[in-house]
C-alpha positions as CSV (number, residue, x, y, z in Angstrom):
1,X,-26.4,-90.1,1.9
2,X,-25.4,-93.8,1.6
3,X,-27.4,-96.6,3.3
4,X,-24.6,-97.1,5.7
5,X,-24.6,-93.5,6.8
6,X,-28.4,-93.5,7.1
7,X,-28.1,-96.4,9.6
8,X,-25.1,-95.0,11.6
9,X,-26.5,-91.6,12.2
10,X,-29.6,-92.8,14.1
11,X,-27.4,-95.3,15.9
12,X,-25.1,-92.5,17.0
13,X,-28.0,-90.4,18.3
14,X,-29.4,-93.4,20.2
15,X,-26.0,-94.0,21.8
16,X,-25.8,-90.4,23.0
17,X,-29.3,-90.6,24.4
18,X,-28.4,-93.9,26.2
19,X,-25.4,-92.1,27.7
20,X,-27.7,-89.4,29.1
21,X,-26.3,-86.5,27.0
22,X,-28.2,-84.2,24.7
23,X,-27.1,-82.3,21.5
24,X,-28.1,-78.6,21.7
25,X,-28.8,-76.4,18.8
26,X,-25.5,-74.7,19.5
27,X,-23.5,-77.9,18.9
28,X,-21.9,-79.0,22.2
29,X,-23.2,-82.0,24.1
30,X,-24.9,-80.8,27.3
31,X,-24.6,-83.4,30.1
32,X,-27.6,-84.0,32.5
33,X,-25.8,-82.0,35.2
34,X,-25.2,-79.1,32.9
35,X,-28.8,-79.2,31.7
36,X,-30.2,-79.2,35.3
37,X,-28.1,-76.3,36.4
38,X,-29.0,-74.4,33.1
39,X,-32.7,-75.0,33.7
40,X,-32.4,-73.8,37.3
41,X,-30.4,-70.7,36.1
42,X,-33.0,-69.9,33.5
43,X,-35.9,-70.3,36.0
44,X,-34.2,-68.1,38.6
45,X,-33.5,-65.5,36.0
46,X,-37.1,-65.5,34.9
47,X,-38.2,-65.0,38.5
48,X,-35.5,-62.3,39.0
49,X,-33.6,-64.3,41.6
50,X,-30.4,-63.1,40.0
51,X,-28.1,-64.2,42.8
52,X,-29.3,-67.8,42.4
53,X,-29.3,-67.4,38.6
54,X,-25.6,-66.3,38.8
55,X,-24.6,-69.3,40.9
56,X,-26.6,-71.8,38.9
57,X,-25.2,-70.4,35.6
58,X,-21.6,-70.7,37.1
59,X,-22.2,-74.3,37.9
60,X,-23.7,-75.0,34.4
61,X,-20.6,-73.4,32.8
62,X,-18.3,-75.5,34.9
63,X,-20.0,-78.6,33.5
64,X,-20.2,-77.2,29.9
65,X,-17.8,-74.3,29.5
66,X,-18.3,-74.0,25.7
67,X,-22.1,-74.2,25.7
68,X,-23.1,-70.9,23.9
69,X,-26.6,-70.9,25.3
70,X,-25.4,-71.2,28.9
71,X,-22.8,-68.5,28.3
72,X,-25.4,-66.2,26.8
73,X,-27.7,-66.7,29.8
74,X,-24.8,-66.1,32.2
75,X,-24.0,-62.8,30.4
76,X,-27.6,-61.7,30.7
77,X,-27.4,-62.3,34.4
78,X,-24.1,-60.3,34.6
79,X,-25.7,-57.4,32.7
80,X,-28.7,-57.0,35.1
81,X,-26.1,-57.0,38.0
82,X,-24.0,-54.3,36.2
83,X,-21.1,-56.7,35.9
84,X,-20.2,-55.4,32.5
85,X,-16.7,-57.0,32.2
86,X,-18.2,-60.4,32.9
87,X,-20.9,-59.9,30.3
88,X,-18.3,-59.1,27.7
89,X,-16.0,-62.0,28.7
90,X,-18.8,-64.5,28.7
91,X,-19.9,-63.6,25.1
92,X,-16.4,-63.4,23.6
93,X,-16.4,-65.3,20.3
94,X,-20.2,-65.6,20.2
95,X,-22.2,-64.1,17.3
96,X,-25.9,-63.7,17.4
97,X,-28.5,-60.9,17.5
98,X,-29.1,-61.3,21.2
99,X,-25.3,-61.4,21.9
100,X,-24.7,-58.2,20.0
101,X,-27.5,-56.6,22.2
102,X,-25.9,-57.8,25.4
103,X,-22.4,-56.6,24.4
104,X,-23.8,-53.3,23.1
105,X,-25.5,-52.6,26.4
106,X,-22.5,-53.6,28.4
107,X,-20.2,-51.3,26.4
108,X,-22.8,-48.4,26.5
109,X,-23.4,-48.6,30.2
110,X,-19.7,-48.9,31.0
111,X,-18.9,-45.8,28.8
112,X,-17.2,-47.5,25.9
113,X,-18.9,-45.6,23.1
114,X,-17.1,-46.9,20.0
115,X,-17.7,-50.6,20.8
116,X,-21.2,-49.9,21.9
117,X,-22.0,-48.4,18.5
118,X,-20.4,-51.3,16.7
119,X,-22.4,-53.9,18.6
120,X,-25.8,-52.1,18.6
121,X,-25.5,-51.4,14.9
122,X,-24.7,-55.1,14.3
123,X,-27.9,-56.0,16.3
124,X,-30.0,-53.6,14.2
125,X,-29.0,-55.4,11.0
126,X,-31.4,-58.1,12.0
127,X,-34.7,-57.3,10.2
128,X,-36.6,-58.8,13.2
129,X,-35.2,-56.2,15.6
130,X,-37.2,-53.0,16.0
131,X,-35.7,-51.1,18.9
132,X,-35.7,-47.3,18.9
133,X,-33.5,-47.1,22.0
134,X,-30.7,-49.1,20.3
135,X,-31.0,-47.0,17.2
136,X,-30.8,-43.6,19.0
137,X,-28.1,-44.8,21.4
138,X,-26.0,-46.2,18.5
139,X,-26.2,-42.8,16.8
140,X,-25.3,-40.9,20.0
141,X,-22.4,-43.2,20.6
142,X,-21.1,-42.6,17.1
143,X,-21.2,-38.8,17.7
144,X,-19.7,-39.2,21.2
145,X,-16.0,-39.8,20.2
146,X,-13.8,-38.2,22.9
147,X,-16.6,-37.7,25.4
148,X,-16.5,-39.1,28.9
149,X,-20.2,-39.8,29.9
150,X,-21.4,-38.5,33.2
151,X,-18.2,-36.7,34.1
152,X,-18.7,-34.8,37.4
153,X,-17.2,-31.4,37.9
154,X,-17.5,-28.5,40.4
155,X,-18.3,-29.0,44.1
156,X,-18.2,-32.3,46.0
157,X,-21.9,-32.2,46.8
158,X,-24.9,-30.4,45.3
159,X,-28.2,-30.2,47.1
160,X,-31.5,-29.1,45.5
161,X,-34.7,-28.3,47.2
162,X,-37.6,-30.2,45.7
163,X,-40.8,-28.1,45.9
164,X,-44.0,-29.6,47.1
165,X,-46.0,-26.9,45.4
166,X,-45.4,-24.8,42.3
167,X,-47.7,-22.0,41.0
168,X,-50.3,-23.2,43.6
169,X,-50.1,-26.7,42.1
170,X,-49.6,-29.5,44.6
171,X,-46.9,-32.0,43.3
172,X,-47.7,-34.7,45.8
173,X,-45.0,-37.3,46.0
174,X,-43.5,-36.4,42.6
175,X,-39.8,-35.8,42.7
176,X,-39.6,-32.5,40.7
177,X,-36.0,-31.1,40.6
178,X,-35.1,-27.6,39.5
179,X,-31.8,-27.8,37.6
180,X,-30.0,-26.5,34.6
181,X,-29.9,-28.2,31.2
182,X,-27.2,-26.7,28.9
183,X,-27.4,-23.4,30.9
184,X,-31.2,-23.2,30.8
185,X,-33.2,-23.4,34.1
186,X,-35.7,-26.2,33.9
187,X,-37.8,-28.6,35.9
188,X,-36.9,-32.3,35.7
189,X,-38.7,-35.3,37.1
190,X,-36.8,-38.2,38.7
191,X,-37.8,-41.3,36.7
192,X,-36.0,-44.4,38.0
193,X,-37.9,-46.6,35.5
194,X,-35.9,-45.1,32.6
195,X,-32.3,-45.9,32.0
196,X,-31.5,-42.6,30.2
197,X,-32.1,-38.9,30.6
198,X,-35.1,-38.0,28.4
199,X,-35.6,-34.4,27.2
200,X,-38.9,-33.0,25.9
201,X,-39.2,-33.6,22.1
202,X,-41.2,-30.3,21.9
203,X,-38.0,-28.4,22.6
204,X,-35.3,-30.8,21.2
205,X,-35.9,-33.0,18.2
206,X,-32.9,-35.3,18.2
207,X,-30.9,-37.2,20.8
208,X,-27.9,-35.2,21.9
209,X,-25.1,-34.8,24.5
210,X,-26.0,-32.3,27.2
211,X,-24.6,-30.8,30.4
212,X,-26.7,-30.7,33.5
213,X,-26.0,-28.7,36.7
214,X,-27.4,-29.4,40.2
215,X,-26.4,-26.7,42.6
216,X,-22.6,-26.7,42.7
217,X,-22.2,-30.0,40.8
218,X,-22.1,-30.1,37.0
219,X,-22.5,-33.4,35.2
220,X,-21.0,-33.2,31.7
221,X,-21.5,-35.3,28.6
222,X,-24.9,-36.7,29.6
223,X,-26.5,-38.7,26.8
224,X,-30.1,-37.5,26.4
225,X,-32.8,-39.2,24.3
226,X,-36.0,-37.4,23.3
227,X,-39.6,-38.1,24.3
228,X,-42.9,-36.2,24.3
229,X,-43.2,-35.0,28.0
230,X,-46.4,-33.0,27.4
231,X,-48.5,-35.8,29.1
232,X,-46.4,-35.4,32.3
233,X,-46.7,-31.7,32.1
234,X,-50.5,-31.9,31.9
235,X,-50.6,-34.5,34.7
236,X,-48.5,-32.5,37.2
237,X,-49.6,-29.1,36.1
238,X,-46.0,-27.8,35.8
239,X,-43.7,-27.7,32.7
240,X,-41.5,-30.9,32.9
241,X,-38.6,-30.5,30.4
242,X,-36.5,-33.6,31.3
243,X,-36.6,-37.0,33.0
244,X,-33.7,-38.0,35.2
245,X,-33.1,-41.7,34.5
246,X,-31.3,-44.4,36.4
247,X,-27.9,-44.0,34.7
248,X,-27.5,-40.4,35.9
249,X,-28.7,-41.3,39.4
250,X,-26.2,-44.1,39.9
251,X,-23.3,-42.1,38.4
252,X,-24.1,-39.1,40.6
253,X,-24.5,-41.2,43.8
254,X,-27.8,-39.5,44.2
255,X,-30.1,-39.2,47.2
256,X,-33.9,-38.7,46.8
257,X,-35.5,-37.4,49.9
258,X,-39.1,-36.5,49.4
259,X,-39.9,-36.2,53.2
260,X,-36.9,-33.8,53.5
261,X,-37.6,-32.2,50.1
262,X,-34.1,-32.6,48.9
263,X,-32.3,-34.1,45.9
264,X,-28.6,-34.5,46.4
265,X,-25.8,-35.4,44.0
266,X,-22.2,-36.3,44.9
267,X,-18.9,-36.9,43.3
268,X,-18.5,-40.1,45.4
269,X,-20.5,-42.5,47.5
270,X,-22.2,-41.2,50.7
271,X,-21.2,-42.8,54.0
272,X,-23.5,-45.6,55.2
273,X,-26.6,-44.1,56.9
274,X,-27.1,-45.3,60.5
275,X,-30.7,-46.5,60.3
276,X,-31.0,-47.7,56.8
277,X,-31.6,-51.0,55.1
278,X,-29.4,-52.1,52.2
279,X,-31.6,-53.1,49.2
280,X,-29.9,-54.7,46.2
281,X,-30.9,-53.2,42.8
282,X,-30.9,-54.8,39.4
283,X,-31.4,-53.3,35.9
284,X,-33.5,-54.7,33.1
285,X,-31.0,-55.3,30.3
286,X,-28.8,-52.9,32.2
287,X,-31.4,-50.1,32.2
288,X,-34.7,-49.8,34.2
289,X,-34.3,-50.3,37.9
290,X,-35.7,-53.4,39.6
291,X,-35.8,-54.6,43.2
292,X,-37.2,-57.8,44.9
293,X,-39.9,-57.5,47.6
294,X,-42.3,-59.9,49.2
295,X,-46.1,-59.8,49.8
296,X,-46.0,-62.7,52.1
297,X,-44.2,-63.6,55.3
298,X,-41.6,-65.7,53.4
299,X,-38.5,-64.0,52.2
300,X,-37.8,-66.8,49.7
301,X,-41.1,-65.9,47.9
302,X,-40.0,-62.5,46.6
303,X,-41.3,-60.9,43.4
304,X,-39.5,-58.6,41.0
305,X,-40.9,-55.0,40.9
306,X,-39.9,-52.2,38.6
307,X,-38.9,-49.1,40.6
308,X,-40.5,-46.1,38.8
309,X,-40.5,-42.8,40.7
310,X,-42.5,-41.1,37.9
311,X,-45.6,-43.2,38.6
312,X,-48.2,-41.5,40.8
313,X,-49.2,-44.4,43.1
314,X,-47.6,-46.4,45.9
315,X,-47.7,-49.9,44.4
316,X,-49.1,-51.6,41.3
317,X,-49.4,-55.4,41.3
318,X,-50.2,-57.9,38.6
319,X,-52.9,-60.4,39.3
320,X,-50.5,-63.2,40.2
321,X,-48.9,-61.0,42.8
322,X,-52.3,-60.2,44.3
323,X,-53.0,-63.9,44.5
324,X,-49.7,-64.5,46.2
325,X,-50.6,-61.8,48.7
326,X,-53.8,-63.7,49.5
327,X,-56.1,-61.1,47.9
328,X,-58.9,-62.0,45.4
329,X,-58.7,-59.4,42.6
330,X,-62.5,-59.6,42.3
331,X,-62.9,-58.0,45.7
332,X,-60.9,-54.9,44.7
333,X,-62.8,-51.6,44.5
334,X,-62.9,-49.7,41.2
335,X,-61.4,-46.2,41.2
336,X,-64.0,-43.5,40.9
337,X,-62.3,-41.7,38.0
338,X,-61.4,-44.8,36.1
339,X,-63.4,-48.0,36.9
340,X,-60.9,-50.1,34.9
341,X,-58.4,-49.6,37.6
342,X,-59.1,-51.1,41.0
343,X,-57.6,-50.5,44.4
344,X,-57.1,-52.5,47.5
345,X,-54.8,-53.3,50.4
346,X,-51.9,-55.7,50.5
347,X,-51.9,-57.1,54.1
348,X,-48.1,-57.0,54.3
349,X,-45.4,-55.7,52.0
350,X,-41.7,-56.3,52.9
351,X,-38.9,-54.4,51.2
352,X,-35.3,-54.5,52.4
353,X,-35.5,-54.7,56.2
354,X,-38.9,-53.1,56.6
355,X,-42.4,-54.5,56.9
356,X,-45.2,-52.2,55.7
357,X,-48.6,-53.2,57.0
358,X,-51.8,-52.6,55.0
359,X,-50.0,-51.2,51.9
360,X,-52.4,-49.5,49.4
361,X,-52.0,-50.9,45.8
362,X,-53.8,-50.8,42.5
363,X,-54.6,-53.3,39.7
364,X,-55.7,-53.0,36.1
365,X,-53.0,-50.8,34.5
366,X,-52.0,-52.3,31.2
367,X,-48.3,-53.2,31.4
368,X,-48.1,-54.9,27.9
369,X,-46.0,-52.1,26.4
370,X,-43.7,-52.1,29.4
371,X,-43.2,-55.9,29.6
372,X,-43.0,-56.6,25.8
373,X,-39.2,-56.6,25.7
374,X,-38.7,-58.0,29.2
375,X,-37.8,-61.7,29.8
376,X,-38.5,-61.7,33.5
377,X,-41.9,-62.2,35.2
378,X,-42.4,-58.7,36.5
379,X,-44.8,-58.6,39.5
380,X,-45.6,-54.9,39.3
381,X,-44.3,-51.5,40.0
382,X,-43.1,-49.5,43.0
383,X,-44.3,-45.9,42.5
384,X,-43.5,-42.5,43.9
385,X,-46.0,-42.6,46.8
386,X,-44.2,-45.6,48.3
387,X,-40.7,-44.2,47.8
388,X,-41.8,-41.0,49.4
389,X,-41.8,-42.8,52.8
390,X,-38.1,-43.3,52.6
391,X,-34.9,-41.4,52.0
392,X,-33.2,-43.3,49.2
393,X,-29.4,-43.1,48.5
394,X,-27.8,-45.0,45.6
395,X,-24.4,-46.6,46.3
396,X,-21.8,-48.8,44.6
397,X,-22.6,-47.3,41.2
398,X,-26.3,-48.2,41.7
399,X,-25.9,-51.8,42.6
400,X,-27.8,-51.2,45.8
401,X,-29.6,-48.4,47.6
402,X,-29.9,-47.4,51.2
403,X,-33.5,-47.0,52.4
404,X,-34.0,-44.8,55.5
405,X,-37.6,-44.8,56.8
406,X,-39.6,-41.7,57.7
407,X,-39.3,-41.6,61.5
408,X,-43.1,-41.3,61.8
409,X,-43.4,-44.8,60.3
410,X,-41.3,-46.6,63.0
411,X,-44.3,-47.6,65.1
412,X,-45.5,-46.7,68.6
413,X,-42.9,-48.8,70.3
414,X,-40.1,-46.7,68.9
415,X,-41.6,-43.3,68.1
416,X,-45.3,-42.4,68.3
417,X,-46.5,-41.0,65.0
418,X,-47.7,-37.4,65.4
419,X,-51.2,-36.5,64.5
420,X,-51.2,-35.1,60.9
421,X,-53.3,-34.3,57.9
422,X,-55.2,-37.0,56.1
423,X,-53.5,-39.1,53.4
424,X,-53.7,-37.7,49.9
425,X,-56.8,-38.7,48.0
426,X,-54.7,-40.6,45.5
427,X,-53.6,-43.2,48.1
428,X,-54.0,-44.2,51.7
429,X,-50.8,-44.1,53.8
430,X,-49.5,-47.6,54.9
431,X,-49.7,-48.7,58.4
432,X,-46.8,-48.5,60.9
433,X,-43.6,-50.0,59.6
434,X,-41.2,-51.9,61.8
435,X,-37.7,-53.0,60.8
436,X,-37.7,-56.7,60.1
437,X,-34.0,-56.8,60.9
438,X,-31.0,-54.5,61.6
439,X,-29.6,-52.2,58.9
440,X,-27.4,-54.1,56.5
């Protein structure tokens, strides 16, 4: 480089700084306005305020439409909102490992198998990527030519009775569903924290395409990955052969009704329930189900929580969420069977239009494996025992769910709760719940 060029390059950078612009690693100049909106979008995404992240990313793109980093963030926001066409449009022309992952998931969850395989395989060429889900899904997508994932056939509605007890074993709040898997009668567990259907690796060794039947409704071409389900079998005391993940639930417009002991699938959305609250749902990288709830009286102080109906507790909170609720984790009581896990009471837990007073919760479960690939600040997990107090119906392809409360939770002013048996030993029932607003 000549002496003249050595002088001019620093002078050019200084001039850009004086004008208030910055040069990103992606190349384009990002103005202060674009940078501020991008920072806000990134912070809102991290806190799982995806509505604000979407709006902030839109404004950042208006100020810097060719900024690859902003476009990628906007695509990630679109993916968690199940806006697959937007995720693909925003990443058009971009080429990076993360972008291939976004596009691969957008294609997969929207049923475009060939392009999903292309993008996921491109992502896996990066030696830094070690993702068994992407490897197995790419292989399934390659073998899925001509298939139409989650094609519903048969009756309009299928209703299955979920047992509370099997072989004299109490199932508690677990959503165990008798169904058919490729013609074989099995027991499956509803697991909203998983994106895919998972079948027991002790009976099937490789990912495959399967058919599942629920009463009169058959769901064809269901992608199924494999996992060792023996720990769940030992925990519940009954043979669990499959997990029903979020993809199937949203495609089947499913209802989970533990209080009524029913699991319902439909070929189209159910009508709006009269006394329900509309709760928006989001999906981590398009997969595991997430909602926002508050542990304070302020709705703008919400925390993101994974919704996992396979977890045998009402609520698990990370330490930061306990602090936000005004509870010192050092005052929590250790569990008798595992002193590393502590339990306590959250004074107020608000989800959707309902306030649940004195909600039991636990602390101390290691979430490192769960959160390792997640780029949001997960506040904890909503488990089966909390969901059991509601009738949950997924609508708009899973973009929200209707939550209908157990009538016994509506409080003395509306319906006095009848005297009943004591709460299960695993958790204490929450106090009366009163709608914080009308059904939405």
